[in-house]
N, C-alpha and C positions, 0 to 999 in steps of 0.2 A: 427608413426610419420607423426603425422598431417601437420607440418612447412617444411616437410626434403622431397624430390624428387630423386630419385634412379633413373639411365637409363642404362643402356648398351648402346654404344654408339658405332659402326663401325669411322676409323677413311678416312675420304673423300678424303681426298687427302698425308697421310703415302708415303712415302716410301717405297718403300715393304725390303720386307727382300733378302739375300742373295738366290736364286737360287736352288730352290732341286732338286734332278733329280729321275724321279724315280724309281730308286733304293734305295733313299733313305725311299722312304716312303711306299718302300714294306719292307724294316727292317726296317722302325719305326714301323707300326703294326704287323710287323713279332713280334720284341719283347714284345710290351707293351701288346699287341692283342691278341698272339697263344698261346709260347709256354708255355708253365706249368709248375710248377715243374719236378712233372713226367719227361716230357721233357728234362731236363735239368740230370736229375739223366743220364736217357739212354745217351742223349751224353757225360758225361763225364766218362763211361764204355767206352764208343771208344776211348776216348782219357789214359784207365788202361794199363800201360805199366806191361809186365811180372815180371817185376825187379823193384825197388826201385829205383835204379838207374837212372836207362832209362827213355829216353822221347820220349814220341811217337810225330810225327811233321807230319800234310797231306798237299800233294801238293791239289791245286785245283779240278782237277778232284777227287782226290781220298775222300774230304770230300763232297763233292757232290751226289758222289753214295755212302757212307756208308750215310748220315744226309739221304734219305730219305728211307735207306733200316730203318734205327734203328728208328728211330719218327715216321715211319708209314704213315705221312700226309708232304705236302707241295710240291713244285718243283723242279726240280734241276737247273735251273737258279732263285729260288726265294733266294736257296739255293748257288749260286755260288757269290751272288749281297753279299751276307752277309761278304763272305768269301772273297770282295774285300774290301768292309771299315772294316773287323778285322786285313788283311795282308796290313801294313800302310805305311809301309819299303817298299812292293812288290817285299819281293822276294821268291814269290811263295810257303812259307809254311805257316802253323799255330800251332801251340800249344795247349792245357789245358790252358793257363797262360793267352796268348795272347786274348782268346776267354772273358774267363772271364772275363779281365781289361776291356776291350773293351761292353761286357754286362753289367758288374756296373753302368761307364762311364755312358751308354746312358741310364741307367734307372735311376740314378740322376739328366739326365738333365730332362729326363720326370717329372722327384719330383717340379725339383726348376720349372721348365717350368706350373705346375699347380698347383703350389703355389702363382707365379707371377698371377695367374688372379682368385685368388679370392678374391674377394668385397672383403672389412669391412661393415656391421652395428655400422650404428652413434646412442650416442642420443637425445635429441631435444639443438637443440640450448639456449648454457647457459650464460646470460650478467652478469662479475664479478664482486663483488664491487670494484670500486677506489674511489679511494682520488685525483685525478689528474683533474685541472680542465678546463686542455687547452690538448694541441695533445699531443697525448705519443709520446714522437721521443727514439728510438735507447740510443741517444747520453745521455750521465750523465752525462762531468766529461770534457765534452770540451765545449767552450763559445763564441759569438760571437767579447767577448774582443782578441777573436786572441792566448787562453791561452788553457790551458789543466791541469790537476788541478789529485793529484792520493789522496786519501782518503785509510785511516788508517778502510779496515771490521772489523776484532776484537777489537775495540775500540765502544760505545752504543752511543759515541757524533758523530760517524765518524767525526773527527778531516781532515782534512785536513793534505797533509804533504812534501806534492812537488807542486811546479806550473810551469810549463814550460809556458815562454814567450819569445814574439821576434818572434813570427811565421808569414809566409811572408802575409798569409791569415788563413783562419779564416774555422778550419775544420772541417768536416760537416758527415765526417764517420770516425771508429772507428772501431777496432779490436782488438784483446793478443790472442798471441798459447801462451805453453809453452811446455817444452819436458816436456811427464809424465815421462821420465825414468831418468829425470835431470830440475830439476824447478828451476833449474838458470841460466838454457837457456833461455830464453824468446822473444817473438819481438809482441813491437808496431805498427800499422799498422797505418796509418790515411790520405784521400784524402782533400780536399776543394778548396776552390770555386774559384780559379787561374788552378785548373788542376792538382797541386802536387800530385802524392805522393808519403808521407814520412815513414820511417818506422828508430825505434830502438833499434836494437838488445843489449840485453841484457844478460850479462857473468855472473854475483852474484848476483840473483835477489833474491833471499831467505835471502839474506845476505843483500845490500843498491842495492838502483834501483841504486842511485845518488850518488858521494861523497857527502860528509861533507864538510863542511866550518867548523873550530875552536869553531865560536861562537855558530854553532847546541849543541854541546857536550853541554854546559851551561842550556840551557832550549827548551828538548826533546820533548817542546809541541810548539814551536813554528815551523811554515811553513817556509820550505826551497824554496829558488823563483833561478833555473836555467832557464837561458837564451839560447837558440839554438842556437847562435853562442858558444858559451862554447862547444856543444856538436858536431857542424862542427869540432871546429879546436881538436878537438880528449884532452881537458883539460878533459876529465871523462874520466878515465880510464879500469871503470867496466860497458863500451859501448860503441856505435859504431854508426850514423846512412847510412840511404841509402834513393836515391830519384832518379826520375826522374819525365818528364816532357811532355811525350807521346801524351798526355791527351789535349793539347792549348789551356788552360784557358778552359774548358769548365770543369762545375761544374762535380767532383771525388763524384759519387751515391751510390757506394758501393767497400770497401774495407773488404781484408783481404791472411791473411800471407797461403798456402797448402805444409805441411811439405815435403809429398810426396813426389810433386811437386820439392820441395827448392823453390818457383816462391810467388812472390805477386802477385794476381790478381787483376785487377780495373774495371771499369766498369762507360760510362756514355752514355747518353742519343743522340750521337749524333754517322753519320753512319759514320764518318772515327774514327778508333787508339777506336774503340767503345769497346772491354774488352783487355786489357794489360797487357800481363804476362810479367811479367821482373824476369828474371829467375838469381838464384844467383850462381857466378862461382867459381872457388875452390875457390879463394882469402876469400869469402864470403862478401867483402864489396865490390864489384862490381856486375850488375847488366845488363846481355841482352836482350833485349826485344824484344817480338815479340806483334801480335795484329790481334783483329778478327772486322772487317768494315761488320755490321749486318746492313740492313738497315732502316734507322729511329731513329736508337739508341735500347738502351732498359731500361727497369729498374732496374734491381736485375738480377742476377745468383746463380748457388751453383753446390758444385762441388761430383763428383760421386768418391772414390779415386780404390775400389774396378772392376769399370767398365772403367776411366777413366775416363769417362765422362765429361762433362760440359753443364750444360740445363739454356736457358738465355732466359729468359720472356722479349719477341717485343713487341716494343710501335706498332709493326703492325699487331699484333692477334696472332703470331706466338711465341709457345716452337721449341725451335729449340736444338739437340745436339751436340757438337764438340768433338771432340780427341781436347785434347789439344798441340801437334805433328803434326795432320794436320792441318792452319789454313787456307785453301783457302775455302774450303765448310762444310757443316754440315755435318756430318754423318748419321743426320737424321731430321725428321722436322714434327712437333707433328702439324695437320689441326682439329680446334674444338673450339677454341671460337670469339666468334662476337666483342671482345670487347681487348683494347690492355690489354697485361696478366700486373699486377703489381707485380707478385714470385711469385717464384718457393721453391720448394723443395727437397731432392729426400727421400723416402722411401725408404734405400738403406737394409733395411735386406728383402724386397719384391719384388725391384727390379721393381721400381713400380714410377712413380713420383706426388708429387703432383704442379698444377697450380690455381693459382688464380688472373681475371679475373673483370676489371671495375667496370662491369657490373654485380658486386657480384655474380659471379657465380663459383665455386670449384670444377676443376676437376683430376682424379685420370686415367692417363695413366699408361700401359702396355708395360716398357723398350722395351724388346726383339720384341716384337708386333705391338710396337708404336702404342697402339691404345688406347683413350679414353675409360676405362673401366665404370668412374663413372661419374657421375655429380647430384653435390648439388647444392641446389637451396635455401640455408636457409633464415628465415625471420630478416637480415640483417634491419639498421636500409637501409631508404628511400635516405639522401642526396647524391647527386651527387656529393659534392667536399669536398674528405676526402682524409686525409694521410692514408695509412696502413700499418702496421706493421706485418707478418707473423712468426709461427712459432710452429713448430711441434716433440714435445716430443715423439721422437719413445720409449723410455723404458717405458712408461704410456699409449702408444698410444689417447696423445693430444694432439688437436692442435687446439693454441690461435689463432688469429684474433686481429687487435686493430683496433676503428675506432675513428679514431683526442683523442676523450680526454676516446674513451667508450673499452671495454677490455673485448672478445666472450672467448669460451671453445664450443668444438667439440671434446668430449668424446666417443672414437670405442668402444660399447659396447662386453665384452670379449666374449671370445668366446671356450664357455666351452660342448661343444657339446654336449654329452648326459650323460655325468655325471650326479650324483647325486648331487642336495644340498643342502642343510641347510639350508642356507638364500636368499633372490633372490636381493642381492648385496654382494661385500664382507666381508669375513669377516675379522673383526680388534683387535679382543680380547677376549678371553678365558679364565674362570676362575672354580675351582673346593671346592663349598662348599662344608666340609667332616660331617657338621649338618645335610646339610638337603638328603646329597646324591644327588647330582644336580649339571650338567656341566651349565654352565651361556656363552651366548659367544652376543654383540654384530657385528654389522656391519656401511659399511658407510652408511645406508639408517636412522638412530638415530631409528635399531630395537634393542631392546635387547630380546632374547630367553632364557627360561629353559625346561632341556632334564633331563631326568633321567637317570645315569649311568647304570642303571641295566640294559636298555631294549633300553637306544634312543631314549625313546619316549620322543616328545612334549608337554612341561605342560601346557605352556604359554605365552604369550611373548606379548614383550609392544613396542610399535609404538607408533612415533614422540618423542619419548624420549627427544630431543633438536631439537622439530622442523625440522625443513630441513639441519639441521649442520649432518659431518660425529661424529660417536664418536668413537675416538685415542683412549681410553684404557681406563681397568676398572679396579678397584681393592677392596676389601674388608677389613670391622673393623676386627677387632684382635675379636667381639663375633663371629661374621660372622652374622653382626640381617642388616646391614647397608650398600648394595651396593654404590659406591661413581665411576657417568662413566664423564669421559671427552670426552670433542666436543670443533670440531678444531673453536665455536661462542663466543672460553674465558673462557667457563665455568664449574663447576664442579656442577654436584649436585646430591647428599645422599639421598638415596631411601628408603624404608623400601621393603620387597618382599610383595606387592598388590600394587603398581606399587603410591606408594606416594610422595609427593618429600617434604620429613622437611628443605632445606637448598640449596641454590642457593650461587655459590662459586666464586664468581666477581676474574679471573683469569689472565683474559686477560685486564682489565679496559678498559668497553667494544669497545674491537677490537677485533682481531682476532688471536687466535694465537694459537701451534702446538704441543700440550700435548702429551706427551710418556709417559709415567708415573707416579702413585699417588701411594704415602706411603704412608701408617698410619701406623702412628707412638703412643705411649701409649697419649700426650701432642698436641702433633703436627700432621695436615697436609701435608705433602711438595708435594711439585707440580713445573715438573721441563717439559722441552723440547726444548723452542721455547729459551732461554737466559742463561744469564754467569751466573744470582744470583737464589738463589734458593727466591722460592717463597713459603710462611709460613701462616698457617692459625693455631690458637691455638684454640683448643677444651675450650677455657673460654669464646669466645666469640660466643659459639655457643646458643646465647639467643634470634636470629633472623631468618629471614629466607634470609633476605641478607646477605651475609659476607664477608667485606673487607682485602683481605690479611693484616696478619699487620710484620715486620721489622726481617730478618733478622742479627744477631749482628752478624754474620762473617764478611759479605759485600761481596764483588766480587774476591776471589778469582782464575776463572779461566778465561783462556784465550780467552777462543770459551765456543759457544751455549752446555751445561750441555745435557744429552740424559738418564742420567740411573742414579741410585740410589738402594742403599741395606743400609741392617742394619743388626749390631749384639748386642744386646743385651752385657751388662747394655747399655750404650754408644758410638759405634764408627759406625760412622756413615761414607758413602763413594760417592766420583760421579765421574762418568768417563764421557768427553765431546768429543766434536771431535778429538779434533788431537789428543787423547789419553792419556789424563791425566786422571789422577785418586787423587783423591784430600780425606783425609781420616782427620778426623773432631769430634769434641766431642759435640754429642748431645747435653749434657747441659748446657754447653758453650756457645756453636754454634760459638763457634773459628775451626777454619785450623791448624793442624800441620804438614806437608808434603806434599809432593806433585811425586807421582809416571809414570814413564813415561819408556817405553818398548826401545826406539832410545835416551835418551837424552844424555848418557858416549858417541856417536858416533858422534852423531850430537855436544854435545862442543868440541870435536879434533876439529870436522871441523870451529869450529866456534872462537877459543877460544881468537883472537885477537880481538871481539868485544863485546863479550857476557859479563854483567859485571860480579864480582867477587861472587857474593849473586848468583846467579846461579852454586852452588855443581855439582858435579860430583863424587858420591860419587860409583864407580867401579861399580858393578853389581846392587845394593839397588840401582840406579838412580834416586836421591833424587834431589826439589829443594824446599828450603826455601820457605813459603808462603807469606810473608815479599817484598819480591827478589822485586828489585824498576825496570820493563822494561828495556826491552833492547833498540839501539839505534832504528830508525825506519828501519824499516825490517827485522831484528837480530832475532833468532829466531820463525819465523812465519813461519808457514805448508800453501803450494800451498796446494793447491783442489787435487796434489793426494795423496799427502806427508801424511795430513790435514788425507785424507779418507780412509787410509791402517791400519791407526790407531786408527779410530773413536772406541769408544764404544757404542756396544749397548744396552750390559745389563753386571748386574756385580752380584754376587750372593752367599755369604761370607757360609763355608760348615760349621754351627756350629755345627755337628755332633764329629768335628773334635777337642773341646777345648781340650782335652785328651793332646796334641799335642802342645800346648800354650809353651809352656816349656822347650821345649828340641828343638821343631822347627818345620816345616812344612807347607805345603800349608796352608791356609786358608782358601782364595779370590780368586775368580774365575771370570776374566771376556772375553770376547766375540765382536768380530765387524768386522772394513772394514780386507779384502783382505783373508775373511774367517781363519781366524787367531786364538784360545783357551790361554790362558795363568792364571798359575795357581802364586798368588803371599804368600808372606809368612809377613801379614802388619805388624809386631813383629819387625824383623830384617830387617824391607822397600827393601826388595830383590822384583825379577824375580827370581823364582824357576827356569821354564819348559814354556815355548809356540810348541807347535807342529801345522801342518796345519791341520783345521779340513774338510773345503769344498776349493776346487782350482777349479780357474775363474769362483768365482761366486758371487765374493763380497763382498756385509758385511751378516754376519748369525749373528741367536740373539739363544739362550741356555735358560735349568732350567734343578735342578738337583732336587731329590728326597728327601725327609727327614733326611733319614739318610744317604747321599753323598757316594752311592753306583754307581748308575749309574748318567750320563751327556746325556740330548737330545741335539744335535744342527741341526737345521737345514736353506733352507739356502732359492735364492730366485726364484733355479726353482721348488725349490716342495720335495725335498729331506730331509730326516731326516737320522739321525744318528746316534745311541744308546752306548753308552762306558761307559766301566767298566772300574771304579776312585777309586776303596772303597781302592786297597794299590798304589796309584800312587800320587808324591809328599807328603809321612810321613815323609824327612826329610829332612834336608838340606840339603845339596851341595853345593861343591865351584865351581860347574862352571852348566852353566844355561842346566835343560835336553831340549832336539829339539826330544827324540822318543813320539812319542804318545802312548796311551794307549790303553791298549783294548779294538777293534773293537767286538761288540756286536751284530748287526746287521748297515744295512744300504739298505733302499729300500724306492720306491719313493707314497706315499700316495696325493701327493694334484701336480697339474698339475700347478702350479702355485706359485708364494711366499706363503710360510710360514709368518703369520703375527706373532701371537703366542702361545706360549707352555706350554702346564703346567704337572708334572707328580703328582700322588696320589697316594695315599695308599686304594685299596679295598683286601677285603679277605686274604692278607696276601704278593700280587701283587704288583706292581706295572703300572703301568699305565696308558701307556704316551696319549696327547688330545691336537691335534694340530687341529690350524685354518686356517684356509692358502683364500692368496683374487680367490682365485676358488668359492666360496660359499659354501664352504664348511669347517666344523668341524668332525674329524678321531677320534678313538679309536684303543690303540692295546695296549699292552704287549713286552716285552726288550727282549722277549725269542724268539718272535716268532708266534706270536698267529692273525688274518687275523686283516684285517680293518675296523672296523665300520664307517660307519657315520650315523651322528645321521642325523634323518629324513627320512629314507630309509623306507620301506613298511611295509618291513618285520623288527617285535622285534627281538631285539637279548635276550636274560634270559644270560647272561655277569656269571651268579656263575656257571653255567653247565659250563664255558670256563675255570674259575679259582677255583678250591674246596680250603679248608685250605690248605698252604702247613702246612709239620709237625714240623717247627719253629713255630709256632701259637699253632697248637689243642697241643703241646708234653709239660708240663712247668712241670720242673724239682722244686723239689724240694717240702713241702708239706703247706708250706706256705700261707693260705687263705689271697690271695690279694683283693681290692677292689676299685672296679676305676666310677668314675664317669662318666655316658651318658646319653647325652643329647639327646636327641628322636623326631625329629617332621614330624609327619607321612605325606605322602604326602597324593593329593587328592586324593583321588577316582573318576572314570566317572565323578559321580553325584555329587562331592562336588567341584567339578572342574567348576561349571557352577554357575552363578548368579540364583539369583532370578529373575520369570519372568519379572515382575519389572522395573526390572534392563537391560535386554535382548539388550537395547537400545547402550550400550556401546560397543558389543561386535562387534570388525569385521566381516561386513556377509563377507567376501573372506578369512575369516581361514575357511576351509571344512574340520576341524578334530572336531568331535567335543569330541575329550579329547583335547581341546584345549583350553584355551582362551585366545581369544586377544586383549586384555588392550590397552585404552589409559590411561596415567597418568593424565592428564591434570582434566579428568573424572569422578578419582576414591576417588574424595576429598572428596565427600561425604558418599563415601560406608561406611564409618562404618563398614568393614569388618578382624578379625584378626583374629590370628591361638592361640593356644595357648599353652606353651611350656613346658612340661614336664622336667625334673629331674625324672630321673629311676636309683634306686643307682643297682647293680647285683655284687654278691658276684660268685667268680671263687670256686668251689665244689671241695670238693674231689671224685673218681672215686676209691676205693678201689678196684677195677679188677684188680688184677695182679699188685696193691699197685701204679696206675700210678694217676696221679692227671688234671681230663682236666675240661677243661671251660669250658658253658652251654653256647649249640647252638640251633640256632635258627633252624637247626635237629636233629630228636631226634637218626637220628640213624652215623652222622659223624664219631660220634668221639668215636665206640665201638673198643674196641680189637681181632679182632677176631686170636684163636688158639685152637691146638689140646688139647683136656677133656680130663681131667684125668683120673685114673682108681676108681673107687669107690670101697671104704671099704668095708667086708663083713658087713650084715646086720645083728644082730639076729632077731629070731620069736618075734614078740611082746606079751606080757602079755594078749588081752584080745583077740589076734589069740589062741593062746594054751588054755583059758579060758575065754571062751565065756558066759559060764552059770553065772561064776560069777561079768561080768562084763553090760552083758543084761539081768539078770534076772527080773518079778514083783516081785516088793515091795505088802507086803497088802495093802489094804488101810485102810485108818486111816479116824476116827470120825475129820472132817474140824469143827472146827468153823464156827460160823451162823451168817453173816451178821445181825447188827438190823436194821430192817426197819425206813424208814424216815421216817420222818412228812410229811402232806401232804403238798401243799403248799398255803392251802386255810385255813391253822391251821400258818402256817408262816409266812400269809402276814401280813403286818401292817398299809396298806391303799390300796386302791380302785386305780385301773387303770387309771387314766383322761394324756388324750392328753396335756390340756391343762399346764398341772406340768411340761411336756418333753420338748416342743418346746416355741423357743420364739414368742409373739403374736403379731407380723411380719409376719412369716412366716405361721402362722394360715389362718388369714384375709390374706395373698394372696393366699392361698388354696382353703378358703371360697370363694373367687372371682373369683376364675377361675370354681368352679362348677356352681355358679350362668349361667358368662357367657357358662359354655360348654348347661349348660338344655336350657340356653335361645334360645341358637345357637339350638340345635334339638326340639324346637317348633318348631320355626322359619321353619324350615326342614320343619318338616312333615308340616306344611298348604300347605305350598308350594307345599308338592306331592299331597294333597285333594286336592285343589284342578285345580293342572293336569290334575286326573282321573275324575271328574269332565267337 
C-alpha cells in the first residue's frame, strides 16, 4: 500500500469520557486479566445450595471473606469493590445470578471495546469508470426549473411518470424513506435554496403516489403533472405535506427523515439554526422544531440510531457528536482535521465514524474513546476546487468518494485471519467436472483454478482470464470439454482446458454488466443477470471469434432483472427475477405461457381496484397471463423490501421426479430472498410448499444432487444446511405445506457469504462443494464427514473416507450391462509442466511444483492437446455365492467373506494306491534317425556380396566415413610423432 499512509493518532483535544474510579479499574483488571475458568468454578461451588429449591445469598463481608478463601488470591478490598459493582440496587446481598449477569455484561462490554479499536486495512485506491462529463450530483430528479420528476425504474426506458411543479424554490437536496414493514408508508423530503424544508408523506405508495386524472388512464405512458398547490390544498387523498422555514433563507445542504426519531433533520452552513430537527407530532401533520447552533456551520451530518448520536462535519475543522434531545452543547468533539470537514458517516457495527476533510484526509474515529485511530491520505485528485460526495457501503466494506466527475473506490481488505485460503481473492463460482474428476473455481481476481477431488491438489490455474475484471459465474458444456466464464466486463469467454479461448461472446455490448448465470443448452447459450430480457447466443453462429447476441423471440416478460434460470428437457425453461416472478417458457418457440409468484393472490386482494383484469388470481396457483398489460403507474410494483424478500436467486428442476408428473407433486425448487425455499408444481401451476431454511440472513442459494435426494442451502454468514427431500412434496395437496423437510446437517464451513454450491457423486456418496467470499473452496458430504479445504498443505485421500457403498457394489440380477466410460487421465507431476522452452509462460509466483499457472492469452501457440479415450467396460459375473459384482479398481473391494463350507470326503487317488502302474519306466525303443542336412556350401547358389544386399548410397557413405577415419588417424599419428621429436 505505497499510496496509503495509515497512522494511529491520539485525540489531542477530545473531551474525556466519564471519570472512572479506582474500584472500577480494579474490577476491570479483575474480570479481564485475572479470574480464570477454574476460579469461576470455585465461586460457583460457593453459591451452590444444598437443595435445588434454595438460593444462597451473601452479604458484603461474607463475600469478601469466602472469596479470598475459595479463590486463593486477591485482597478483601478488591472483592469488596467487586461486590459493590454487582449490588446495583444496594440491598446488601448478592447471589450467583446477579454475579454472573454482571460478569457477562462486563465481558461483553470489553469485547465490544476491543472490536471498536480494530483498525481496518484497505486496498489501493481505485478510480471507477464513469460516463459523467460534469460534476456528480446526488440529485438525479430535481431540476433548476423548480420541479421534481418521478421515474419508473422497472422500465428499461425510465419513463417519467409524475412531474411535480409549482415549487417556490429550487430543490437542492432530496431524501426518500419507506417503512420496511409496510412500503405504502413513505416520505419524500427535500430542501431548497430559500431555506424551506418540505416533505410529502405518502400513504399508498405501492398502489399510486398521486391521484390520477381521468385522462391519465387512457394513455398510461403519459406523464402526469402535479401542482404543489394541489398538494397543499389536500386535493390528493393518498398523501399530505409537511414544511418549515426555520433556516431563514439559507440554502439547505442536507435533509433526511429518520424513523427512530420520527423527525426530519436538515442542515445549512449558517451558525444559527445550523441543524434543525422537525419532530412530527401525534397528528403526524404538524412539526415541532428544535435546532443546534454550530459556529461557522456544517457541510453534512449523519445519525446513529443505536448510539442516538448525530455527527456533524464542521466548517471549523471539528467533528461534533450531539444527543438529539440535548441541543445546548455537544456530548463530544473530535479534533484532528486541519481543514474543514466535508463528510461524516457512521461505521455502525463497529461504533466508529468516518470523516473526510477538504485537504483530502480520511480519518476513522473510535466513538467511545473519541480518538482518531486511523488517518488515510490517498492519491486523490490534486484539484483544490471540487465537489465531494461520500458513501460507505458497510455491508461490503466499500467506501465511495466522488471528486467532481470522478468516482473513487476504497475497498476494505477482508479479515480472513489464519484461515486457509484456496484463492488469493474472494471465490465467486465453483463447478465439478465428472469427466475429469476435478473441481473448477473462479474468483474476483479473474483467476480460474483446477483441483483434483480425490486429493484436493491444485493441478493448474489460468490467470487474467478477463484482465482485471471479476469472473462472476461459470458453466460447462454438455460434453464437459468447454468452460464458459462470465465477467463484469460484459463478456462471456469459451475456453478449452488448456487455457485457449475459442470465442468471446459480446454480452454487454461494450459495457459492464452483472452476469449472474450462463445456461448452456443444445442449440443456444442463455446469459442473464442484469436485465429483464434474456440474452441469447445461437451455436449455429459460432463461426467467428467474436460472437454477437441474437434476438430472443419471446421478448420481455419480466418486470425486473432476471437473476437465474433452469431447463427441463425436452423444452421447458424457467427464469426467476428480482421481484419474485418465475416465468415458464417453451424453449423451442421461445414463448412464455405463464408467470408464477408466491404472493400474487394476497397482493391482488389488496389492489383489486387498480390492477387490470388480465392479472388473474387463480387460488394457490398464483398465475399471471404473460401478455397482460402493465398496471397503472405504481400498481403491482414492488418496492425494495418486497422485491428483495421474494427475489429468486436460484432455480432447480427435480429431474428425477419425472414419474410424478401425471399424479402431481413438486418438480421445481426456488430459493432466494429472506431465506425461504419454495417447491412448485409447474404442471398444475401451484406453489405446494415453502419453508424458512435460514432466518435473519437475507438471500440464500442452493443446489441438489442428480437423484434429488439432498438439497443444500447456503447463506450470507457462511452457514450450510443439508436437507433430505427424497419424500418431500411428492403429491399435490389442497393446502400449502409450511413444514420443513428433514434437516440432516447444519454447520458453518465458511466465515463469509457462500457464493456457490455444487453437489457431485463420487463412489456412491454425494459430496457438497462450496465456495465463499472468504477465499476458500470446501468439500464435505451429507452425513458428517470432515470439511476439507482445497489448497491445504496435507492432501486427503477421499476414497479412504468414502468406500463404495452396498447400493453400488451389489447389483441385483444377472444381466451383463455395458456402460460407456470416458476417462481423461490426470496429469502426473512430470506431465503437468511444460517443456523447458515454454517455461516463460508459467507464473513465477506459483511455488507448487505440481501446478501449472498458465496465462490463457499466451497459450495460443502452445499446441498442447490431450487425447480422450472411450473405454468400454463390462460388468462381470462373480460366481462366488451367486452374486454379480462390478469390476473395481481395488482388487479385494468386492470380495464377500463368509464361513467356509465343510469339504466332502475324498477317496485316495488310484495313482497313490498303485504308483508302479502309473510311474514305472518303459523300455527304450529305437528312435528313427534324423537325416543329415546338406552343408551350406552345397546349397548356396550365389556368393555373399555386400553390394547385392545394400543400396549404393549407403555403401558410398560408409566408404567415405572409412576414408575420413583413416585420414584423421594418420594426421593424429603424425602430430604425435612430431611431439615426441
